[in-house]
C-alpha positions as CSV (number, residue, x, y, z in Angstrom):
1,M,177.7,65.3,138.3
2,L,175.1,67.8,139.6
3,F,174.1,70.8,137.3
4,A,177.2,70.6,135.2
5,T,178.3,73.1,132.6
6,Y,179.8,71.9,129.4
7,T,181.5,74.4,127.0
8,V,181.7,74.0,123.3
9,T,185.2,75.4,122.3
10,N,185.5,74.3,118.6
11,T,183.4,73.5,115.5
12,N,184.5,69.9,115.3
13,D,181.8,67.3,114.9
14,S,183.1,65.0,117.6
15,G,185.6,64.8,120.4
16,A,186.4,67.1,123.3
17,G,185.0,70.6,123.1
18,S,182.5,69.7,120.3
19,L,178.8,70.3,120.5
20,R,178.1,66.6,119.9
21,Q,180.3,65.6,122.9
22,A,178.7,68.3,125.1
23,M,175.2,66.9,124.2
24,L,176.3,63.3,124.9
25,D,177.8,64.4,128.3
26,A,174.6,66.3,129.3
27,N,172.5,63.3,128.4
28,R,174.2,61.2,131.0
29,W,172.6,63.1,134.0
30,S,169.0,63.7,134.9
31,D,169.6,67.2,136.3
32,V,169.4,70.3,134.2
33,D,172.9,70.8,132.8
34,T,174.1,73.7,130.7
35,I,175.9,73.8,127.4
36,K,177.7,77.1,126.7
37,F,179.8,78.3,123.8
38,S,183.3,79.8,123.6
39,V,184.3,79.2,120.0
40,G,186.8,81.9,119.2
41,W,184.9,85.2,118.5
42,G,181.8,86.1,116.6
43,N,180.1,84.0,113.9
44,Q,181.0,80.3,113.9
45,T,179.5,77.3,112.0
46,I,179.1,73.7,113.1
47,M,178.3,71.2,110.4
48,P,177.3,67.8,111.9
49,S,178.2,64.8,109.7
50,S,175.3,62.8,111.1
51,K,172.2,63.3,113.3
52,L,173.0,65.0,116.6
53,P,172.0,63.2,119.8
54,W,168.5,63.6,120.9
55,V,168.1,65.6,124.1
56,V,166.9,62.9,126.6
57,N,167.6,64.8,129.8
58,P,166.7,68.4,130.5
59,V,169.4,70.8,129.3
60,I,170.0,74.5,128.7
61,I,171.8,75.1,125.3
62,D,172.7,78.7,125.5
63,A,174.6,80.1,122.5
64,T,174.1,83.7,123.8
65,S,177.3,82.9,125.8
66,Q,179.4,83.0,122.6
67,P,182.0,85.9,122.8
68,G,180.8,88.8,120.7
69,Y,177.1,88.1,121.2
70,S,175.1,91.4,121.3
71,G,171.5,90.2,120.6
72,K,172.1,88.6,117.2
73,P,172.7,84.8,117.1
74,L,176.3,83.9,116.2
75,I,176.5,80.1,116.4
76,Q,175.2,78.4,113.2
77,I,174.3,74.7,113.1
78,N,174.2,73.9,109.4
79,G,172.7,70.5,108.6
80,S,173.8,70.1,105.0
81,W,176.0,67.1,105.9
82,A,173.8,65.6,108.6
83,G,172.0,63.1,106.3
84,A,168.5,62.1,105.4
85,G,165.8,62.7,108.0
86,A,168.0,64.6,110.3
87,D,166.4,67.2,112.6
88,G,168.6,70.0,113.9
89,I,167.9,69.5,117.6
90,R,165.3,67.0,118.9
91,V,164.2,67.6,122.5
92,D,162.5,64.6,124.1
93,A,163.3,65.4,127.7
94,G,161.1,68.4,128.3
95,G,162.1,71.3,130.6
96,S,164.9,72.4,128.3
97,T,165.9,75.8,126.9
98,I,167.4,76.5,123.4
99,K,168.8,80.0,123.0
100,G,170.8,82.0,120.5
101,L,171.3,79.4,117.7
102,I,171.0,79.6,113.9
103,I,169.6,76.3,112.7
104,N,169.4,75.7,109.0
105,N,169.7,73.4,106.0
106,F,168.6,70.2,107.8
107,S,166.7,67.6,105.8
108,G,164.2,67.3,108.7
109,S,162.9,70.1,110.9
110,G,165.1,72.7,112.5
111,L,163.8,71.9,116.0
112,F,161.6,69.1,117.1
113,L,159.9,69.5,120.5
114,Y,158.5,66.1,121.3
115,N,156.9,64.3,124.2
116,K,157.3,66.0,127.6
117,G,157.0,69.7,126.8
118,Y,157.7,72.8,129.0
119,N,160.5,73.8,126.7
120,T,161.6,77.3,125.9
121,V,163.0,78.5,122.5
122,Q,164.3,82.1,122.4
123,N,166.5,84.3,120.2
124,C,167.0,81.6,117.5
125,W,167.0,82.0,113.7
126,I,165.6,78.9,112.1
127,G,165.8,78.6,108.4
128,L,167.8,81.8,107.7
129,D,171.5,82.3,107.0
130,Q,173.9,84.1,109.3
131,S,173.0,87.5,107.9
132,G,169.3,87.1,108.7
133,N,168.4,88.2,105.2
134,W,168.4,85.0,103.1
135,M,166.7,81.7,103.0
136,A,168.7,78.6,104.3
137,G,165.6,76.6,105.0
138,N,165.2,73.3,106.7
139,K,163.5,70.8,104.5
140,G,160.9,69.9,107.1
141,H,159.3,72.5,109.4
142,G,161.1,75.3,111.2
143,I,159.8,74.0,114.6
144,L,157.8,70.8,114.8
145,V,155.8,70.7,118.1
146,Q,154.4,67.5,119.4
147,S,154.3,68.4,123.1
148,S,152.5,70.9,125.4
149,Y,153.3,74.0,127.5
150,N,156.2,75.1,125.4
151,T,157.2,78.8,125.0
152,I,158.4,79.9,121.6
153,G,159.6,83.5,122.0
154,G,158.4,85.2,125.2
155,W,157.3,88.4,126.8
156,N,160.2,90.6,125.5
157,T,161.5,91.5,122.1
158,W,164.9,90.2,122.9
159,D,163.3,86.7,123.2
160,R,162.3,86.9,119.6
161,N,162.9,84.0,117.2
162,V,163.0,84.5,113.4
163,I,161.5,81.4,111.8
164,S,161.6,81.8,108.1
165,G,162.6,80.1,104.8
166,N,161.6,76.6,105.8
167,I,160.1,74.3,103.2
168,N,157.1,73.4,105.3
169,A,155.5,75.4,108.1
170,G,157.4,77.8,110.2
171,I,155.8,76.3,113.3
172,F,153.8,73.1,113.0
173,L,151.6,72.3,116.0
174,Y,150.8,68.6,115.4
175,G,148.2,66.5,117.0
176,N,146.6,66.3,120.4
177,L,149.9,66.5,122.3
178,A,150.4,70.0,121.0
179,Q,148.4,72.0,123.5
180,Y,148.8,75.2,125.6
181,N,151.9,76.3,123.7
182,Q,152.7,80.1,123.9
183,I,154.0,81.6,120.6
184,S,154.9,85.3,121.1
185,N,157.2,88.1,119.9
186,N,158.4,86.1,116.8
187,Y,158.9,87.0,113.2
188,I,157.6,84.1,111.1
189,G,158.1,84.3,107.3
190,T,160.2,87.5,107.1
191,D,163.8,88.5,107.3
192,A,165.3,89.3,110.7
193,S,164.3,93.0,110.4
194,G,160.6,92.1,109.7
195,S,160.8,94.1,106.4
196,W,160.5,91.6,103.6
197,S,159.4,88.1,102.7
198,V,161.5,85.0,103.4
199,G,158.5,82.7,103.5
200,N,157.8,79.3,104.9
201,S,154.9,77.4,103.4
202,N,152.4,78.3,106.1
203,G,153.5,80.5,109.0
204,I,151.9,78.7,111.9
205,H,149.9,75.5,111.2
206,A,147.8,74.0,113.9
207,N,147.0,70.5,112.6
208,G,144.7,68.8,115.2
209,A,146.3,71.0,117.9
210,S,144.2,72.7,120.6
211,N,144.2,75.6,123.1
212,N,147.4,77.2,121.8
213,R,148.1,80.9,122.4
214,I,149.5,82.8,119.5
215,G,150.6,86.3,120.3
216,Q,149.1,86.5,123.8
217,Q,152.4,87.5,125.5
218,G,153.7,89.8,122.7
219,R,153.3,90.6,119.0
220,N,154.2,88.2,116.3
221,V,154.7,89.3,112.7
222,I,153.4,86.4,110.6
223,S,153.9,87.6,107.0
224,G,155.5,86.7,103.7
225,N,154.6,83.0,103.9
226,K,153.8,81.2,100.7
227,Q,150.4,80.0,101.8
228,D,148.6,81.0,104.9
229,G,149.8,83.1,107.8
230,V,147.9,81.0,110.3
231,L,146.1,77.8,109.4
232,C,143.9,75.8,111.8
233,N,142.7,72.6,110.3
234,S,142.1,68.9,110.9
235,W,139.9,67.5,113.7
236,G,140.9,68.7,117.1
237,S,142.2,72.2,116.2
238,T,139.9,74.0,118.6
239,G,140.3,76.6,121.3
240,N,143.3,78.3,119.7
241,W,143.7,82.0,120.3
242,I,145.3,84.2,117.6
243,Q,145.9,87.5,119.1
244,N,148.1,90.7,119.0
245,S,149.8,89.8,115.8
246,Y,150.6,91.5,112.5
247,I,149.6,89.1,109.8
248,G,150.5,90.1,106.2
249,T,152.4,93.3,107.0
250,N,155.8,94.5,107.9
251,A,156.9,94.8,111.5
252,S,155.8,98.4,111.7
253,G,152.3,97.7,110.3
254,T,152.8,100.3,107.6
255,G,153.4,98.2,104.5
256,A,152.3,94.9,102.9
257,V,154.4,91.7,103.2
258,G,151.5,89.6,102.3
259,N,151.0,85.9,102.9
260,G,150.5,84.1,99.6
261,M,146.9,83.0,100.4
262,Y,145.0,83.9,103.5
263,G,146.0,85.8,106.6
264,V,144.1,83.3,108.8
265,E,142.3,80.2,107.6
266,I,140.1,78.2,110.0
267,S,138.1,75.1,109.3
268,Q,137.5,73.9,112.9
269,P,135.3,75.1,115.8
270,N,135.6,77.5,118.7
271,N,138.8,79.4,117.8
272,L,139.3,83.1,118.5
273,V,140.9,85.7,116.2
274,G,141.5,88.7,118.4
275,G,139.4,89.1,121.5
276,V,137.9,91.8,123.7
277,G,140.8,92.1,126.1
278,G,143.2,95.1,125.8
279,G,145.6,94.6,122.9
280,A,144.2,91.3,121.8
281,G,143.2,92.4,118.3
282,N,145.3,91.5,115.3
283,L,146.2,93.5,112.2
284,V,145.3,91.3,109.2
285,S,146.2,93.2,106.1
286,G,148.1,93.0,102.8
287,N,147.5,89.3,102.1
288,N,147.2,88.0,98.6
289,L,143.7,86.5,99.1
290,S,141.3,87.4,102.0
291,G,142.3,88.4,105.5
292,V,140.3,85.8,107.5
293,V,138.4,82.9,106.1
294,L,136.1,80.5,108.0
295,F,135.8,77.5,105.8
296,T,133.6,74.3,105.8
297,A,130.8,73.1,108.1
298,S,133.3,72.2,110.8
299,A,134.1,76.0,111.2
300,T,131.5,76.8,113.8
301,G,131.5,78.9,117.0
302,N,134.5,80.9,116.0
303,K,134.8,84.6,117.0
304,I,136.6,87.4,115.1
305,Q,136.8,90.4,117.4
306,C,138.7,93.7,117.7
307,N,140.9,93.3,114.6
308,K,141.9,95.7,111.9
309,I,141.4,93.9,108.7
310,G,142.5,95.8,105.6
311,T,144.0,98.9,107.1
312,D,147.4,99.9,108.4
313,Y,148.3,99.6,112.1
314,S,146.6,103.0,112.8
315,G,143.3,102.1,111.3
316,T,143.4,105.3,109.3
317,K,144.9,104.2,105.9
318,A,144.0,101.4,103.5
319,L,146.4,98.4,103.4
320,G,143.9,96.0,101.9
321,N,143.8,92.3,101.5
322,K,143.6,91.6,97.8
323,T,140.2,89.9,97.9
324,R,137.9,90.3,100.9
325,G,138.4,91.2,104.5
326,I,136.5,88.2,105.8
327,E,135.0,85.2,104.0
328,I,132.5,82.8,105.6
329,T,132.0,79.9,103.2
330,N,131.2,76.3,102.4
331,G,128.8,75.7,105.3
332,A,130.5,77.6,108.1
333,T,127.8,78.4,110.7
334,Y,127.2,80.1,114.1
335,N,130.3,82.3,113.9
336,T,130.5,85.8,115.3
337,V,132.2,88.8,113.7
338,G,132.2,91.6,116.3
339,G,129.8,91.0,119.1
340,G,126.8,92.1,121.1
341,T,128.5,95.3,122.2
342,T,131.1,97.6,120.7
343,R,133.8,96.0,122.8
344,G,134.2,93.4,119.9
345,L,134.3,95.9,117.1
346,N,136.4,95.0,114.0
347,I,137.5,97.6,111.4
348,I,137.0,95.8,108.1
349,S,138.0,98.4,105.5
350,G,140.2,99.0,102.4
351,N,139.9,95.4,101.0
352,A,140.0,95.0,97.3
353,A,136.8,92.9,96.7
354,G,134.6,93.9,99.6
355,G,134.4,93.8,103.4
356,I,132.7,90.5,104.2
357,G,131.5,87.7,101.9
358,I,129.1,85.0,103.1
359,Y,128.5,82.1,100.7
360,S,127.3,78.5,100.1
361,Q,125.1,77.3,103.0
362,S,127.0,79.4,105.6
363,A,124.1,80.2,107.9
364,F,123.3,81.7,111.3
365,N,126.4,83.8,111.4
366,W,126.2,87.1,113.3
367,I,127.8,90.3,112.0
368,Q,127.5,92.8,114.8
369,N,129.0,96.2,115.8
370,N,131.7,96.5,113.2
371,Y,133.1,99.4,111.2
372,I,133.0,98.1,107.6
373,G,134.4,100.6,105.1
374,L,135.3,103.1,107.8
375,S,138.3,104.4,109.6
376,V,138.8,104.1,113.4
377,N,137.1,107.5,113.1
378,P,133.6,106.5,112.0
379,W,133.0,109.7,110.1
380,V,136.0,108.9,107.7
381,A,135.5,106.4,104.9
382,I,138.1,103.8,103.9
383,P,135.9,102.0,101.3
384,N,136.1,98.4,100.5
385,G,136.3,97.6,96.8
386,W,133.3,96.7,94.6
387,N,131.4,99.3,96.7
388,T,130.6,96.3,99.0
389,G,130.4,96.1,102.7
390,V,128.8,92.7,103.1
391,I,127.7,90.4,100.3
392,L,125.6,87.2,100.6
393,T,125.5,85.0,97.6
394,D,125.4,81.4,96.3
395,N,122.5,80.4,98.6
396,P,124.2,81.4,101.9
397,G,121.2,80.7,104.2
398,P,119.9,83.1,106.9
399,N,122.5,85.3,108.6
400,T,122.0,88.2,110.9
401,I,123.5,91.6,110.0
402,I,123.1,94.2,112.7
403,T,123.6,97.9,111.8
404,T,122.7,101.1,113.6
405,W,119.2,100.8,111.9
406,G,118.4,97.7,113.9
407,W,118.6,94.0,112.9
408,K,117.7,92.3,109.7
409,T,118.1,88.7,108.5
410,L,119.4,88.3,105.0
411,A,118.5,85.0,103.5
412,G,119.1,83.3,100.1
413,N,120.5,85.5,97.4
414,A,120.1,88.6,99.4
415,P,121.1,92.0,98.0
416,I,124.5,93.6,98.6
417,V,124.6,95.7,101.7
418,P,126.5,98.9,100.7
419,N,129.4,100.3,102.7
420,D,127.6,103.4,103.7
421,K,125.0,101.4,105.7
422,I,127.4,99.3,107.7
423,G,129.2,100.2,110.9
424,G,128.6,102.5,113.8
425,V,127.8,105.5,111.7
426,L,124.5,107.5,112.0
427,P,122.6,108.0,108.8
């Protein structure tokens, strides 16, 4: 049967008109079939009594077809009865689309994108209840990704997923199969309005995953998570770009919805936070520890550019991280904050315990062309706490700090560099 459409017409767990039967039917054919929904009107709940079939042939599961749909997902798949280790929907086929579902309360992950990649996930709520306000978390991850070239979200706000309340990561990019994924225009760790915390453990966790693009196509809000907003760790997490996202704030960038630890934590090489392209910079503010941390000797060659770290979206008001704006520590080397020209300028201001801290054998890092303790208007101060712009301590090694007074290398237990001597301000 070529390009068939199967319609879910009831909430039964099996038999004609059920989601399970539609998935079994779609799995029989190698073409891209479509599963649509016409289950009465408005909100409906399907509760599988065992694991749903894996998607083994490409399919479009489109719950935006449910009568009454007007932008908010209406079809809930509640995994409370599905048994141990059950994922909500596991896609092995690749080339599939999942749209307009609420997926919650599974003992595994809400979605598992495995093997062939090129899948699209849009307008789903994963880990929330039907109101979009309260936690109904999956016990694994919100979305577990072990494949490449997937799109989670998209170019438009109506593509937005809300991925919140899950026991582990909101999105877990796992291993060397998880490459070149696009994650854009999502709320990760907040309610559906982007206003308050409904946290995952980490928001996005790249564990051995490379070359993923976070926020490149549209702004994510990655806030309210219990640990980090974005975590890049384990060997192989390199070449990831974290861009155009609000990390630790509400969706308007005006108030704190802090992640419980760091906004961004990186312990691997050659990742990018922000970037010099138009709109690439992030807002990293309101987090319970520091905004961005580069941690351990394997954190080398990373760049932090064009971000606002510790202010609101406008760069004119303090919305500080509760410790430092940026930390470079435990042997992190050859990283760049800012750049050789003002095109990479970060605003690092309003943070509670100083702008930048460099510690513990973290040598040969370059801090260039930033506003530290200043507004977007360089004649207006937004001081960091402790009256500290940059502090080097605990035997940091030689690092280069460039100010408008030229360059100087600060080695060993160098003195504190005060706020009023950092940034593009004339003396």
